[in-house]
C-alpha positions as a Markdown table, in Angstrom:
| # | Residue | x | y | z |
|---|---|---|---|---|
| 1 | Met | 99.9 | 95.8 | 106.6 |
| 2 | Lys | 96.9 | 94.1 | 106.1 |
| 3 | Tyr | 93.7 | 95.1 | 108.5 |
| 4 | Phe | 91.1 | 92.9 | 107.3 |
| 5 | Asp | 89.3 | 90.7 | 104.2 |
| 6 | Tyr | 85.9 | 90.5 | 102.8 |
| 7 | Val | 83.9 | 89.1 | 100.2 |
| 8 | Leu | 81.3 | 92.2 | 99.6 |
| 9 | Gly | 77.8 | 90.9 | 99.6 |
| 10 | Ser | 78.6 | 87.7 | 101.3 |
| 11 | Glu | 76.8 | 85.7 | 104.1 |
| 12 | Asp | 79.5 | 86.9 | 106.6 |
| 13 | Phe | 79.8 | 90.6 | 105.1 |
| 14 | Asn | 76.6 | 91.3 | 105.4 |
| 15 | Ala | 76.3 | 89.8 | 108.8 |
| 16 | Arg | 79.0 | 91.7 | 110.0 |
| 17 | Val | 77.5 | 94.9 | 108.7 |
| 18 | Ala | 73.9 | 93.9 | 110.6 |
| 19 | Lys | 75.9 | 93.7 | 113.8 |
| 20 | Ser | 77.5 | 97.6 | 112.9 |
| 21 | Lys | 77.1 | 101.1 | 113.0 |
| 22 | Phe | 77.1 | 101.1 | 109.1 |
| 23 | Val | 72.8 | 99.4 | 109.7 |
| 24 | Arg | 71.7 | 102.2 | 109.8 |
| 25 | Met | 72.8 | 103.4 | 106.4 |
| 26 | Pro | 71.1 | 101.8 | 103.5 |
| 27 | Gly | 73.0 | 102.2 | 101.0 |
| 28 | Phe | 76.0 | 101.2 | 102.8 |
| 29 | Ala | 78.3 | 98.9 | 100.4 |
| 30 | Lys | 76.0 | 98.4 | 97.9 |
| 31 | Ser | 77.9 | 99.7 | 95.1 |
| 32 | Asn | 78.6 | 97.1 | 93.2 |
| 33 | Thr | 81.5 | 98.9 | 90.5 |
| 34 | Gly | 84.7 | 101.1 | 91.7 |
| 35 | Tyr | 87.2 | 99.8 | 93.5 |
| 36 | Leu | 87.8 | 103.2 | 96.1 |
| 37 | Ser | 86.2 | 104.3 | 99.3 |
| 38 | Leu | 86.8 | 107.2 | 101.4 |
| 39 | Gln | 85.7 | 107.0 | 104.7 |
| 40 | Gly | 85.7 | 109.7 | 107.7 |
| 41 | Asp | 85.0 | 109.1 | 111.6 |
| 42 | His | 82.8 | 110.8 | 114.3 |
| 43 | Gly | 81.8 | 114.1 | 112.6 |
| 44 | Gln | 82.4 | 116.8 | 109.0 |
| 45 | Val | 85.1 | 115.3 | 106.5 |
| 46 | Ser | 85.7 | 116.3 | 103.3 |
| 47 | Phe | 88.7 | 115.6 | 101.1 |
| 48 | Arg | 89.7 | 117.7 | 97.7 |
| 49 | Asn | 92.1 | 117.8 | 95.6 |
| 50 | Ile | 92.4 | 113.6 | 95.3 |
| 51 | Lys | 94.2 | 112.1 | 92.4 |
| 52 | Ile | 94.4 | 108.5 | 91.3 |
| 53 | Arg | 97.1 | 107.3 | 88.8 |
| 54 | Pro | 97.3 | 103.4 | 88.3 |
| 55 | Ile | 100.5 | 101.4 | 90.4 |
| 56 | Thr | 102.6 | 100.0 | 88.1 |
| 57 | Ala | 104.8 | 97.2 | 88.0 |
| 58 | Ala | 108.1 | 97.9 | 89.7 |
| 59 | Gln | 111.0 | 97.2 | 86.6 |
């Protein structure tokens, strides 16, 4: 299920960030490389043993 769609760095995206809690995070959404973002909310978050594998087309 798709929850949202955006273009990183677009005027719409930047306007939404400016109105959000992330406006206080200077590095938020500034990287232009990579495809994965891990996010935690409301407290300390730890991640471990993360494995990333390519998705292959069904045969």
